[in-house]
C-alpha positions as CSV (number, residue, x, y, z in Angstrom):
1,X,0.1,0.2,-0.1
2,X,2.8,2.3,1.1
3,X,4.9,1.9,-2.3
4,X,1.8,2.0,-4.3
5,X,0.5,5.0,-2.6
6,X,3.8,6.9,-3.0
7,X,3.5,5.9,-7.2
8,X,0.2,7.9,-7.4
9,X,1.8,10.9,-9.0
10,X,3.8,9.0,-11.7
11,X,0.3,6.9,-12.4
12,X,-1.6,10.8,-12.7
13,X,1.5,11.8,-14.7
14,X,1.4,8.5,-17.2
15,X,-2.5,9.4,-17.4
16,X,-1.6,13.3,-18.4
17,X,0.6,12.3,-21.1
18,X,-1.9,9.9,-22.7
19,X,-5.1,10.4,-24.5
20,X,-5.1,14.3,-24.7
21,X,-6.6,14.1,-27.9
22,X,-9.2,11.7,-27.3
23,X,-10.2,13.6,-23.9
24,X,-10.6,17.2,-26.1
25,X,-12.9,14.8,-28.5
26,X,-14.3,13.1,-25.5
27,X,-15.4,16.7,-24.2
28,X,-16.7,18.1,-27.4
29,X,-19.0,14.6,-27.7
30,X,-20.2,15.3,-24.3
31,X,-21.1,18.8,-25.0
32,X,-23.3,18.0,-28.2
33,X,-24.8,15.2,-26.3
34,X,-25.9,17.8,-23.6
35,X,-27.2,15.3,-21.2
36,X,-30.1,15.8,-19.0
37,X,-28.5,14.2,-16.1
38,X,-25.5,12.1,-15.2
39,X,-25.7,9.0,-13.0
40,X,-22.9,7.6,-11.3
41,X,-22.5,3.7,-10.8
42,X,-19.6,2.5,-8.5
43,X,-19.0,0.4,-5.3
44,X,-16.4,1.0,-2.3
45,X,-13.4,3.7,-3.3
46,X,-14.7,3.9,-7.1
47,X,-17.6,5.5,-5.3
48,X,-16.1,8.1,-3.2
49,X,-15.0,9.2,-6.7
50,X,-18.3,9.2,-7.6
51,X,-19.1,11.6,-4.9
52,X,-15.9,13.7,-6.0
53,X,-17.5,13.3,-9.6
54,X,-21.0,14.5,-8.6
55,X,-19.7,18.2,-6.8
56,X,-17.5,18.8,-9.6
57,X,-19.8,18.3,-12.4
58,X,-22.7,20.3,-10.8
59,X,-20.1,22.9,-9.6
60,X,-18.8,23.3,-12.9
61,X,-21.2,21.8,-15.6
62,X,-24.1,22.5,-13.8
63,X,-25.7,19.1,-14.7
64,X,-27.7,17.1,-11.9
65,X,-25.4,14.3,-11.1
66,X,-26.8,11.5,-8.8
67,X,-25.6,7.7,-7.5
68,X,-27.6,4.4,-9.1
69,X,-28.0,1.9,-7.0
70,X,-26.7,-1.0,-8.5
71,X,-29.0,-3.8,-7.0
72,X,-32.0,-2.3,-8.9
73,X,-30.9,-4.0,-11.9
74,X,-29.1,-6.8,-10.9
75,X,-31.0,-7.9,-7.8
76,X,-34.7,-6.4,-8.4
77,X,-34.5,-6.6,-11.9
78,X,-35.7,-3.2,-12.9
79,X,-34.8,-1.2,-15.8
80,X,-35.1,2.5,-15.2
81,X,-35.3,5.6,-17.7
82,X,-32.4,7.1,-18.5
83,X,-32.7,8.0,-22.0
84,X,-30.8,10.9,-22.6
85,X,-28.2,11.0,-19.3
86,X,-24.8,10.2,-19.2
87,X,-24.2,6.9,-17.4
88,X,-20.6,7.2,-15.7
89,X,-19.2,3.6,-14.4
90,X,-16.3,3.9,-12.1
91,X,-14.2,0.9,-11.3
92,X,-10.7,-0.5,-10.6
93,X,-11.6,-4.1,-12.1
94,X,-14.2,-3.4,-14.6
95,X,-15.8,-7.1,-13.7
96,X,-18.1,-6.6,-10.8
97,X,-21.5,-8.4,-12.1
98,X,-23.6,-6.0,-10.6
99,X,-21.7,-3.1,-12.2
100,X,-22.2,-4.7,-15.2
101,X,-25.8,-5.5,-15.2
102,X,-26.3,-1.9,-14.3
103,X,-24.3,-0.9,-17.5
104,X,-26.3,-3.2,-19.7
105,X,-29.8,-2.1,-18.3
106,X,-28.8,1.8,-18.7
107,X,-27.5,1.2,-22.2
108,X,-31.0,-0.9,-23.0
109,X,-32.6,2.3,-21.9
110,X,-31.0,5.0,-24.1
111,X,-28.4,6.1,-21.7
112,X,-24.6,7.0,-23.2
113,X,-22.0,4.6,-20.9
114,X,-18.9,6.0,-19.6
115,X,-16.6,4.0,-18.2
116,X,-13.3,5.0,-16.2
117,X,-11.4,1.8,-15.6
118,X,-7.9,1.0,-14.9
119,X,-8.4,-2.2,-16.8
120,X,-8.3,-1.9,-20.5
121,X,-9.3,-5.6,-21.8
122,X,-12.3,-5.4,-19.2
123,X,-16.1,-6.3,-19.8
124,X,-16.8,-2.8,-18.4
125,X,-14.6,-1.2,-21.0
126,X,-15.8,-3.4,-24.2
127,X,-19.5,-2.3,-22.9
128,X,-19.1,1.4,-22.8
129,X,-19.4,4.0,-25.7
130,X,-17.0,6.0,-24.2
131,X,-13.9,4.9,-22.2
132,X,-11.2,6.5,-20.1
133,X,-8.3,4.3,-19.0
134,X,-6.6,5.2,-15.8
135,X,-3.1,4.3,-16.6
136,X,-2.3,3.4,-12.6
137,X,-0.9,0.1,-13.2
138,X,-0.7,-2.9,-11.4
139,X,-2.0,-2.6,-8.0
140,X,-1.4,-5.6,-5.7
141,X,-2.5,-4.2,-2.2
142,X,-6.2,-5.0,-1.4
143,X,-6.5,-1.4,-0.6
144,X,-7.1,0.6,-3.6
145,X,-4.9,4.1,-3.7
146,X,-3.2,4.8,-6.8
147,X,-6.3,3.7,-9.0
148,X,-8.3,5.8,-6.8
149,X,-6.4,9.0,-7.2
150,X,-6.2,8.3,-10.7
151,X,-9.7,8.2,-11.0
152,X,-10.0,11.7,-9.4
153,X,-7.5,13.0,-11.6
154,X,-9.6,11.6,-14.8
155,X,-12.7,12.7,-13.2
156,X,-11.1,16.5,-13.3
157,X,-9.6,16.3,-16.9
158,X,-13.4,14.8,-18.1
159,X,-14.9,17.9,-16.4
160,X,-12.2,20.5,-17.5
161,X,-12.3,19.1,-21.4
162,X,-16.4,19.0,-21.1
163,X,-16.8,22.6,-19.7
164,X,-13.6,23.7,-21.4
165,X,-12.4,24.7,-17.7
166,X,-8.8,26.4,-19.0
167,X,-7.8,26.9,-15.6
168,X,-8.8,23.6,-14.3
169,X,-6.9,22.3,-17.4
170,X,-3.5,24.2,-16.3
171,X,-3.8,23.2,-12.5
172,X,-4.0,19.9,-13.9
173,X,-0.7,20.1,-15.5
174,X,1.0,21.1,-12.3
175,X,-0.8,18.1,-10.5
176,X,1.8,15.5,-10.5
177,X,4.5,17.2,-9.1
178,X,2.1,18.8,-6.3
179,X,0.9,15.0,-5.3
180,X,4.8,14.3,-4.7
181,X,4.7,17.2,-2.3
182,X,1.8,16.2,-0.7
183,X,3.3,12.4,-0.4
184,X,6.1,14.4,1.9
185,X,3.3,16.1,4.2
186,X,4.4,15.3,7.8
187,X,1.0,14.0,9.4
188,X,2.6,12.4,12.7
189,X,0.6,14.5,14.9
190,X,-2.4,12.5,13.3
191,X,-0.6,9.0,14.2
192,X,0.1,9.7,17.7
193,X,-3.8,11.0,18.3
194,X,-5.1,7.8,16.2
195,X,-2.6,4.9,17.8
196,X,-5.5,4.0,20.4
197,X,-8.5,5.3,18.8
198,X,-11.7,3.1,18.5
199,X,-13.8,5.2,16.6
200,X,-13.1,8.3,14.3
201,X,-15.5,10.8,12.2
202,X,-13.5,12.2,9.2
203,X,-15.4,15.4,8.0
204,X,-15.3,17.1,4.7
205,X,-18.1,19.2,2.8
206,X,-18.6,19.6,-0.8
207,X,-15.8,18.6,-3.3
208,X,-14.0,17.2,-0.2
209,X,-17.1,14.8,0.9
210,X,-15.4,11.8,-1.4
211,X,-12.2,12.3,0.2
212,X,-13.9,11.9,3.7
213,X,-15.5,8.9,2.5
214,X,-12.2,7.3,1.3
215,X,-10.1,8.2,4.4
216,X,-13.0,6.7,6.5
217,X,-12.7,3.2,4.3
218,X,-9.1,3.0,4.7
219,X,-9.1,3.6,8.4
220,X,-11.4,0.8,8.8
221,X,-9.9,-1.7,6.6
222,X,-6.3,-1.1,7.1
223,X,-6.1,0.1,10.9
224,X,-9.1,-1.3,12.4
225,X,-10.8,1.8,13.6
226,X,-14.4,2.3,13.5
227,X,-14.3,5.3,11.1
228,X,-17.2,6.9,9.7
229,X,-17.4,9.9,7.2
230,X,-20.0,12.6,7.5
231,X,-20.3,16.1,5.6
232,X,-20.0,18.9,8.0
233,X,-23.3,19.7,7.7
234,X,-24.9,16.4,8.0
235,X,-22.6,16.0,11.0
236,X,-25.1,18.4,13.2
237,X,-28.1,16.2,12.3
238,X,-27.2,13.7,14.9
239,X,-24.0,12.5,15.2
240,X,-22.5,15.3,16.7
241,X,-23.6,14.4,20.0
242,X,-21.2,11.1,19.9
243,X,-18.0,13.4,19.8
244,X,-15.9,13.8,23.0
245,X,-12.7,13.2,24.9
246,X,-11.3,10.1,23.0
247,X,-13.7,10.0,19.9
248,X,-11.3,12.0,17.4
249,X,-12.6,14.1,14.6
250,X,-10.2,14.4,11.5
251,X,-11.6,17.4,9.6
252,X,-10.4,17.9,5.8
253,X,-11.1,21.7,4.2
254,X,-10.3,22.9,0.4
255,X,-10.0,26.5,-0.3
256,X,-13.6,27.6,-1.3
257,X,-16.9,28.4,0.1
258,X,-17.0,25.4,2.3
259,X,-13.7,26.1,4.2
260,X,-14.8,28.8,6.9
261,X,-17.7,26.3,7.8
262,X,-15.1,23.6,8.5
263,X,-13.3,25.7,10.5
264,X,-15.6,27.3,12.4
265,X,-16.6,23.9,13.4
266,X,-12.9,22.4,14.3
267,X,-13.0,25.5,16.4
268,X,-16.4,25.0,18.3
269,X,-14.9,21.0,18.6
270,X,-11.9,21.8,20.4
271,X,-13.8,24.0,22.8
272,X,-15.8,20.7,23.4
273,X,-12.4,18.9,24.4
274,X,-12.9,17.0,21.1
275,X,-9.3,16.0,19.7
276,X,-9.5,17.8,16.5
277,X,-7.0,17.1,13.3
278,X,-7.3,19.6,10.8
279,X,-6.0,19.5,7.3
280,X,-6.3,22.5,4.9
281,X,-7.7,25.4,7.0
282,X,-6.4,26.8,9.9
283,X,-8.4,27.0,13.8
284,X,-7.2,27.3,17.2
285,X,-7.4,24.6,19.6
286,X,-6.8,21.9,16.7
287,X,-3.6,20.1,15.3
288,X,-3.1,21.6,12.0
289,X,-1.8,19.0,9.2
290,X,0.5,20.5,6.7
291,X,-0.9,20.4,3.2
292,X,0.0,22.1,-0.2
293,X,-1.9,24.9,-1.4
294,X,-4.0,24.3,-4.6
295,X,-6.8,24.8,-7.0
296,X,-9.9,23.5,-4.5
297,X,-10.9,21.4,-7.3
298,X,-7.9,19.4,-7.2
299,X,-7.3,19.7,-3.1
300,X,-9.1,16.2,-2.4
301,X,-6.7,14.7,-4.3
302,X,-3.7,16.0,-2.5
303,X,-5.5,15.7,1.0
304,X,-5.9,11.9,0.1
305,X,-2.4,11.6,-0.9
306,X,-1.4,12.7,2.4
307,X,-3.6,10.9,4.1
308,X,-2.6,7.6,2.8
309,X,1.0,7.7,3.7
310,X,-0.4,8.5,7.3
311,X,-3.0,5.5,7.2
312,X,-0.1,2.8,6.0
313,X,2.0,3.8,9.0
314,X,-0.8,4.0,11.3
315,X,-1.7,0.4,10.6
316,X,1.7,-0.8,11.1
317,X,1.4,0.9,14.6
318,X,-1.4,-0.7,15.3
319,X,0.2,-3.7,14.5
320,X,-1.5,-4.4,11.6
321,X,-0.8,-5.4,8.0
322,X,-2.1,-2.6,5.7
323,X,-1.4,-4.8,2.6
324,X,-3.7,-7.7,3.4
325,X,-6.4,-6.4,5.8
326,X,-8.7,-10.0,7.2
327,X,-11.7,-11.3,5.1
328,X,-10.9,-9.0,2.2
329,X,-9.9,-9.8,-1.7
330,X,-8.6,-6.9,-4.3
331,X,-11.5,-7.5,-6.6
332,X,-14.7,-7.9,-5.2
333,X,-17.8,-9.1,-7.6
334,X,-21.0,-8.3,-5.9
335,X,-23.9,-9.4,-7.5
């Protein structure tokens, strides 16, 4: 896990060096399609990438984006009306039966299928109308890292091309170098706080919510921590009451309209005696985790890159093997 997460910058660099003309052409095709909605379909870490896609598409392309439940097609056998929609399927392996069933159902109903996948010869890529290969290379650890970050980079490239956003496109050119800097960030303050933690909330909002979901999942599967992800707004609808001394909160912020709220929440929790770890913001009474300044659209990629290094080290400190979490397999084929 450690080595693969460290290699994520090279994976994104390889992706950026491939398919530039194809990506521009894809942006033109989607503008012509003018989808009435985007439907995402994914599981696990790929579904967290879909959360990022939702916020990036809705804030930049202004097209409603929602997540499909694969079981509607694969278990219930229901064909939904998705004509005129862009169906965005995200997967590392492209082989999960429920994902493929959802794609087949959406295609039969008239949706345009766009696949993001790390396996060029997968059934998912073969079934898609358009496909983006992640170029993350082989990944052996059960916990996906570089393929997840490559998914986020591919989504950002897609949106930049679709919306002809020159600023986002320019920021993407600097992303691999920024990822290398993020990998070097010292989050040892989090190690000290989380070494004996049984519970953890990981909190983000907007573009950063998917990053919070991903960090929480990795803390569960590699570190054995009962970690849950929340929007900073949703946290106040009940979960807020559980936070206390001995129940830490990791807050992830990006430099956009959501950051003041994240910082205010961090200070509020700190005053209550909650151990608060804050990355991407500044608030009194919290342990600040260092970050790299970037375009807010790309900050979630950098935050997760830094978190991966911390989590891989945390797992070992807790006496666990981050590469082989118990009871899990690299490819999960749900139906």
